[in-house]
C-alpha positions in Angstrom: 26.6 -24.0 2.6 29.8 -22.2 3.6 30.8 -18.6 2.9 32.3 -19.2 -0.5 29.3 -21.3 -1.6 27.0 -18.5 -0.4 29.1 -15.9 -2.3 28.7 -18.0 -5.5 25.0 -18.7 -4.9 24.4 -15.0 -4.1 25.9 -13.8 -7.3 23.7 -16.3 -9.2 20.6 -15.3 -7.3 21.1 -11.6 -8.2 21.7 -12.5 -11.8 18.5 -14.6 -11.8 16.5 -11.8 -10.2 17.8 -9.3 -12.7 16.8 -11.6 -15.6 13.4 -12.0 -14.0 12.8 -8.3 -14.0 14.1 -7.9 -17.5 11.6 -10.5 -18.7 8.6 -9.3 -16.6 6.9 -7.1 -19.2 6.7 -10.1 -21.5 5.4 -12.5 -18.9 1.6 -13.1 -18.4 0.5 -11.3 -15.3 -1.4 -14.2 -13.9 0.1 -17.6 -12.9 -0.6 -20.1 -15.6 -1.4 -23.0 -13.3 -4.4 -24.8 -11.8 -5.2 -25.3 -8.1 -3.1 -28.0 -6.6 -0.4 -28.0 -9.3 2.4 -27.7 -6.7 0.9 -30.1 -4.3 1.0 -32.7 -7.0 4.5 -31.8 -8.2 6.5 -31.7 -4.9 7.2 -34.7 -2.6 5.1 -35.1 0.5 8.1 -35.2 2.8 11.3 -33.3 3.2 14.5 -35.0 1.7 16.4 -37.2 4.2 19.7 -36.0 2.7 20.6 -32.5 1.7 20.5 -31.5 -1.9 22.9 -29.4 -3.9 21.9 -25.7 -3.9 21.9 -25.6 -7.7 19.1 -28.2 -7.7 17.1 -26.1 -5.3 17.4 -23.0 -7.4 16.5 -25.0 -10.5 13.3 -26.1 -8.7 12.5 -22.5 -7.9 12.7 -21.6 -11.5 10.8 -24.6 -12.8 8.3 -25.2 -10.0 7.7 -22.0 -8.1 8.0 -19.2 -10.6 5.3 -20.6 -12.9 2.9 -20.4 -9.9 3.6 -16.7 -9.1 1.2 -14.0 -10.0 3.6 -11.2 -11.0 2.7 -8.3 -8.8 5.8 -6.5 -9.9 4.8 -6.7 -13.5 4.2 -3.3 -15.2 0.9 -4.9 -16.4 -0.3 -5.6 -12.9 -3.3 -3.4 -12.3 -5.7 -5.5 -10.2 -5.1 -4.6 -6.6 -3.4 -1.6 -5.0 0.2 -2.2 -5.8 2.7 -4.1 -3.6 5.8 -2.1 -4.5 9.2 -3.7 -4.4 12.4 -2.0 -5.2 16.0 -3.2 -5.6 17.0 -1.0 -2.6 14.5 -2.7 -0.3 15.4 -6.2 -1.6 19.0 -5.6 -0.7 18.0 -4.2 2.7 16.1 -7.3 3.4 19.1 -9.4 2.5 21.3 -7.3 4.9 18.6 -7.6 7.6 18.5 -11.4 7.2 22.2 -11.5 7.5 22.1 -10.1 11.1 18.8 -11.9 11.9 17.6 -11.0 15.4 14.1 -10.8 17.0 14.6 -7.1 18.0 12.1 -7.1 20.8 14.2 -5.0 23.2 16.7 -2.2 22.6 19.5 -4.3 24.1 18.8 -7.1 21.6 19.8 -4.9 18.8 20.2 -1.2 19.5 20.5 -0.2 15.9 17.2 -1.9 15.0 15.4 0.1 17.7 17.0 3.4 17.0 16.9 3.2 13.3 13.2 2.6 13.5 12.8 5.7 15.6 14.7 7.7 13.0 12.8 6.4 9.9 9.3 6.6 11.3 9.9 10.2 12.1 11.4 10.8 8.6 8.2 9.3 7.3 5.9 11.3 9.6 7.6 14.5 8.6 7.5 13.6 4.9 3.8 12.9 5.1 3.0 16.1 7.0 1.8 14.4 10.2 1.7 16.7 13.2 4.5 16.6 15.7 2.2 14.9 18.2 2.7 11.8 16.1 6.5 12.0 16.1 8.6 9.7 18.2 10.9 12.6 19.1 8.0 14.2 20.8 8.4 11.6 23.7 4.6 11.5 23.9 3.4 10.0 20.6 5.4 8.0 18.1 5.5 5.5 15.3 6.2 1.8 15.0 6.6 -0.5 12.0 4.2 -3.5 11.8 3.4 -6.2 9.4 0.0 -5.1 8.0 -2.8 -2.6 8.3 -4.8 -5.5 9.8 -2.2 -5.8 12.6 -2.3 -2.0 13.1 -6.1 -2.0 13.3 -6.2 -4.9 15.8 -3.4 -3.1 17.8 -5.5 0.1 17.8 -8.6 -1.8 18.8 -6.9 -3.5 21.8 -5.4 -0.2 22.9 -8.7 1.5 22.6 -10.5 -1.1 24.6 -8.0 -0.9 27.5 -8.2 2.9 27.3 -12.0 2.8 27.5 -12.0 0.5 30.4 -9.5 2.7 32.2 -11.8 5.7 31.7 -14.8 3.6 32.9 -12.7 2.7 36.0 -12.1 6.2 37.1 -12.9 7.0 40.7 -12.8 10.1 42.9 -9.0 10.0 42.9 -9.1 11.6 39.5 -5.9 9.7 38.6 -4.5 9.9 35.1 -6.0 7.3 32.8 -2.8 5.4 32.4 -2.4 5.1 36.2 -5.7 3.2 36.7 -5.7 -0.5 37.2 -8.6 -2.2 35.4 -10.3 -4.6 37.8 -11.9 -7.9 36.9 -15.3 -6.4 38.0 -14.9 -3.6 35.5 -14.0 -6.0 32.7 -17.0 -8.2 33.5 -19.4 -5.2 33.8 -18.3 -3.3 30.6 -16.1 -5.6 28.6 -18.9 -7.2 26.4 -20.8 -3.9 26.0 -18.1 -2.2 23.8 -18.8 -1.5 20.2 -16.5 -0.8 17.1 -17.8 1.5 14.3 -16.8 1.8 10.7 -18.7 2.1 7.4 -20.0 -0.4 4.8 -16.8 0.6 2.9 -14.4 0.0 5.8 -11.8 -2.6 4.9 -12.4 -6.1 6.5 -9.7 -5.2 9.1 -12.5 -3.5 11.1 -14.8 -6.6 11.2 -11.8 -8.9 11.8 -10.6 -6.8 14.7 -14.1 -7.0 16.2 -14.2 -10.8 15.7 -10.8 -11.2 17.4 -12.0 -9.2 20.4 -15.4 -10.9 20.5 -17.1 -7.5 20.1 -19.7 -6.2 17.6 -18.7 -4.1 14.5 -21.3 -1.6 13.2 -21.0 -1.0 9.5 -22.6 2.4 9.1 -24.2 2.9 5.6 -22.7 5.4 3.2 -24.1 6.9 0.0 -23.1 7.7 -3.5 -24.1 11.3 -2.9 -21.4 11.5 -0.3 -18.9 9.7 -2.6 -19.1 6.7 -0.2 -17.6 8.6 2.7 -18.6 8.0 6.3 -20.5 11.1 7.6 -20.8 12.3 11.1 -24.6 12.4 11.3 -24.8 8.7 10.2 -22.2 7.7 12.8 -24.0 9.7 15.5 -27.3 7.9 14.8 -25.6 4.5 15.0 -23.9 5.4 18.3 -27.1 6.9 19.8 -29.0 3.7 19.0 -26.4 1.6 20.7 -26.1 3.9 23.8 -29.8 3.7 24.2 -29.5 -0.1 24.3 -26.9 0.1 27.1 -23.9 -0.4 24.9 -20.6 1.6 25.0 -18.9 3.1 21.9 -15.1 2.8 22.1 -13.6 2.8 18.7 -14.3 4.3 15.3 -12.2 3.4 12.2 -12.1 6.1 9.6 -10.7 5.5 6.2 -8.6 7.6 3.9 -8.8 5.8 0.5 -11.3 2.9 0.6 -10.6 -0.2 -1.4 -13.7 -0.1 -3.6 -13.8 3.6 -4.5 -10.9 5.5 -2.9 -13.4 7.3 -0.6 -12.1 9.6 2.1 -14.3 9.6 5.2 -15.3 13.0 6.7 -12.7 12.9 9.5 -13.7 16.3 11.1 -17.3 15.3 11.3 -16.4 12.0 12.8 -14.1 13.7 15.3 -16.7 16.2 16.4 -19.1 13.3 17.1 -16.5 11.4 19.1 -15.9 14.5 21.3 -19.3 13.7 22.9 -18.2 10.2 23.9 -15.1 10.2 26.1 -14.5 6.4 25.7 -14.1 6.8 21.9 -10.8 6.4 20.1 -10.3 7.3 16.4 -8.1 5.1 14.3 -7.4 6.2 10.7 -6.7 3.4 8.2 -4.9 4.9 5.2 -3.3 1.7 4.0 -3.1 2.6 0.4 -3.6 6.4 0.1 -1.7 7.5 3.2 1.7 7.7 1.4 0.1 10.3 -0.9 0.4 12.8 1.9 3.9 13.1 0.7 2.4 15.3 -2.0 1.4 18.6 -0.4 -1.0 19.3 -3.2 -3.2 16.3 -2.2 -3.3 16.9 1.5 -6.5 18.8 1.5 -8.2 16.3 -0.7 -7.1 13.5 1.7 -8.1 15.6 4.8 -4.7 15.6 6.4 -5.4 18.6 8.7 -8.5 16.7 10.0 -6.4 13.6 10.6 -3.8 15.6 12.5 -6.5 17.2 14.7 -8.8 14.3 15.5 -7.0 10.9 15.0 -5.7 9.0 18.0 -3.8 6.7 15.7 -3.0 6.5 12.0 -1.5 3.7 9.8 -0.4 3.5 6.2 1.4 0.8 4.2 4.7 1.7 2.6 4.6 -1.8 1.1 1.7 -0.8 -1.1 2.5 2.4 -3.0 5.5 3.4 -1.0 8.4 1.6 -2.8 9.2 -0.7 0.1 9.0 -4.5 -0.1 6.3 -6.2 1.9 5.9 -5.9 4.9 6.1 -2.3 6.1 3.0 -0.8 7.8 3.7 2.3 9.7 1.4 3.0 12.7 1.5 6.3 14.5 -0.1 7.2 17.8 -0.5 10.5 19.6 -0.1 8.9 23.0 2.3 6.0 23.3 0.9 5.1 26.7 -2.2 3.9 24.8 0.0 1.1 23.5 2.4 0.5 26.4 -0.4 0.3 29.0 -1.9 -2.4 26.9 1.0 -4.4 25.7 3.7 -4.0 28.4 4.1 -7.4 29.9 7.6 -7.6 31.3 8.8 -10.8 33.1 12.2 -10.5 34.7 14.0 -12.1 31.8 12.8 -9.3 29.5 13.9 -6.4 31.7 17.0 -4.4 31.1 18.7 -1.5 32.9 18.3 0.8 29.9 14.5 0.2 29.8 14.2 0.4 33.6 15.9 3.8 33.5 13.5 5.0 30.8 16.3 5.7 28.4 15.1 3.5 25.5 12.1 2.2 23.7 11.3 -1.5 23.8 9.0 -1.9 20.8 7.7 -5.2 22.1 5.5 -2.9 24.3 4.1 -1.2 21.3 2.7 -4.3 19.5 1.0 -7.7 19.9 4.0 -10.1 19.1 7.2 -10.2 21.1 9.6 -10.7 18.2 9.9 -8.3 15.3 11.7 -8.1 12.0 14.3 -5.4 11.1 11.9 -3.7 8.8 13.3 -0.2 9.3 16.4 -1.0 7.3 14.5 -1.3 4.0 12.6 1.9 4.5 15.9 3.6 5.4 17.5 2.3 2.2 14.5 3.4 0.1 14.2 6.9 1.5 17.9 7.6 1.2 18.1 6.2 -2.3 15.0 7.9 -3.7 14.9 11.0 -1.5 11.6 12.8 -0.9 11.7 14.1 -4.5 12.1 10.7 -6.0 9.3 9.3 -3.7 7.0 12.1 -4.8 7.8 11.5 -8.5 6.9 7.9 -8.2 3.5 8.8 -6.7 2.9 11.5 -9.3 3.5 9.0 -12.1 0.7 6.8 -10.9 -1.7 9.7 -10.4 -1.0 11.0 -13.9 -1.5 7.6 -15.5 -4.9 7.4 -13.8 -5.8 10.9 -15.1 -4.8 9.9 -18.6 -6.9 6.7 -18.4 -9.9 8.6 -17.1 -9.8 10.8 -20.2 -9.8 7.7 -22.4 -12.6 6.0 -20.5 -14.6 9.2 -20.4 -14.4 9.5 -24.2 -15.5 5.9 -24.8 -19.0 5.3 -26.2 -19.5 2.0 -24.2 -17.9 2.7 -20.8 -18.5 5.1 -17.9 -16.7 6.1 -14.8 -18.6 4.9 -11.7 -16.8 7.3 -9.3 -14.4 10.1 -9.8 -10.8 8.9 -10.1 -9.0 9.1 -6.8 -5.2 9.3 -6.9 -4.2 6.2 -8.9 -7.6 4.3 -8.6 -10.2 4.3 -11.4 -13.5 2.5 -11.2 -15.6 2.0 -14.4 -18.2 -0.2 -15.9 -19.6 -1.3 -19.3 -22.6 0.7 -20.5 -23.3 -0.2 -24.2 -23.8 3.0 -26.2 -23.9 4.9 -22.8 -27.5 3.9 -22.8 -29.8 5.1 -20.0 -32.5 2.6 -21.0 -30.9 -0.5 -19.7 -31.8 -1.7 -16.2 -29.2 -2.0 -13.5 -29.8 -5.7 -13.4 -29.0 -6.0 -17.1 -25.9 -3.8 -16.8 -24.7 -5.9 -13.9 -25.1 -9.1 -15.9 -23.2 -7.5 -18.8 -20.4 -6.4 -16.5 -20.1 -9.8 -14.9 -19.8 -11.3 -18.4 -17.1 -8.7 -19.2 -15.3 -9.5 -16.0 -15.4 -13.2 -16.6 -13.9 -12.7 -20.1 -11.1 -10.5 -18.6 -10.6 -13.0 -15.7 -10.1 -15.8 -18.2 -7.1 -14.0 -19.8 -3.6 -14.2 -18.5 -2.3 -11.0 -20.1 -4.5 -8.7 -18.0 -5.5 -8.7 -14.4 -8.2 -6.4 -13.0 -10.6 -6.8 -10.0 -14.3 -6.1 -9.6 -16.2 -4.5 -6.8 -19.8 -3.4 -6.0 -21.1 0.0 -5.1 -24.6 1.1 -4.2 -26.1 3.9 -6.3 -28.2 6.8 -5.0 -31.4 4.8 -6.0 -30.3 1.8 -3.9 -29.0 -0.5 -6.7 -25.8 -2.4 -6.3 -23.6 -1.6 -9.3 -21.0 -4.2 -10.4 -17.9 -2.3 -11.6 -14.2 -3.0 -12.4 -11.2 -1.4 -10.8 -7.9 -0.2 -12.4 -5.3 0.3 -9.7 -2.1 2.0 -10.9 1.1 2.9 -9.0 3.5 0.0 -9.9 7.2 0.8 -9.8 7.7 -0.2 -13.4 4.3 0.7 -14.9 4.2 3.2 -17.7 1.1 4.6 -19.4 1.8 2.3 -22.4 1.1 -0.7 -20.1 -2.1 0.9 -18.8 -3.2 1.7 -22.3 -2.5 -1.9 -23.4 -4.6 -3.3 -20.7 -7.4 -0.9 -21.5 -7.3 -2.0 -25.1 -7.9 -5.5 -23.9 -10.9 -4.2 -21.8 -12.3 -2.5 -25.0 -11.8 -5.7 -27.0 -13.6 -7.9 -24.5 -16.2 -5.2 -23.9 -17.0 -5.2 -27.7 -17.2 -9.0 -27.6 -19.5 -8.9 -24.6 -21.9 -6.4 -26.3 -22.0 -8.4 -29.5 -22.7 -11.7 -27.7 -25.5 -9.9 -25.7 -27.0 -8.4 -28.9 -27.2 -11.8 -30.5 -28.8 -13.4 -27.5 -31.4 -10.6 -27.2 -32.1 -10.5 -30.9 -30.9 -6.9 -31.0 -28.7 -7.1 -34.1 
């Protein structure tokens, strides 16, 4: 493809994308295909000779799009959103046009310096303390691919930090100046423990698996709105310490997946003060961008995060108007990262880095190469502005509040937890009965979910939460916050839920002889 062919194909691609978005509200949310459909349809080997580009784009329309679950549909309410905007799409196109691995400042100065600018823009918009700002020269932010990557990065940095602390000798050197000996790694390396809660995202357990270390999922309760409490964490830590183990990382959550719970960050932080090897990472993958709304900062415990967290991450590619992937990770001490990931053979050295004049982001992350992610966030924040960003968040929250009123007035449904931001969790309770057992209600809600799951015009997800009496409650999630979602789309999906809820109840009554 030459420049003129690219120009023609580019115009056609933009037209096709615009047509797709115009048609999205009418498309079924779910892909209307069966497993293996594409494996059967496409050849098993690449073509020997090149094909006309028009043929390739036709295949995209005919073969690929039917197998897409439409996350950008205004009717998509299943998972936390994966926002995409036209600004970020165009930014990704520009970034691809100057494709470079961006691991050193010298590889692409603009990539590095724009990232420094936009992560600080984001930090200030979210109200993070200046200790997290890159301009502080002590802390700073970096853009990664996912919250899982951020959690693993934090876990690796926390491990090395803990081993440095355990390596201290009478010289009283600064932690970052201490070399970790093989003897120390052998002595302590397999005694380290990661802590989270039973509501912590799988990123915690996965980070532990990758490091070959245990993950303690501390129980939470309905009375505490499923938030991790300090006393429960302390009890778990004390048990491990008594067994000769060493606590080194706690993962707190702001906005859990199942219920939107916000862990008691201050309580956790106070506990960790008693254990010098401990590092606190805050996973705010979904809810973190809501710190852009000052009126929600207390609810989401921002002041506590600012005081106690060593690192913090949030996904702008969820609710933050930025096309996947765009996870922002902030640290209070950049040495926690650079002392872990700085491996610099001669061919990666530069005079600018040797002089300490620039940041080489390869030393802040696990991979060497990195995408030019900052460009799309720059486009988005400039185009929307802070006010536009806030308006987008507020729309999702208001839709959730409206839906909560509708569900609360229903004779056959109840809210399982209080609505949090743009997340609502509910279940079917026929006639709001208090006589039915939890086992019966779970069977009914599974039936309801199966009915909803069989439809292509609605897409919700289920979860399980433990009640105060110890029962596991099957419930269904509504996750709002899509760029194009209006309340009319939310209400339409709720009407489907009501319809299938009625069908579920009628079917159950017939089976039970309760007509």
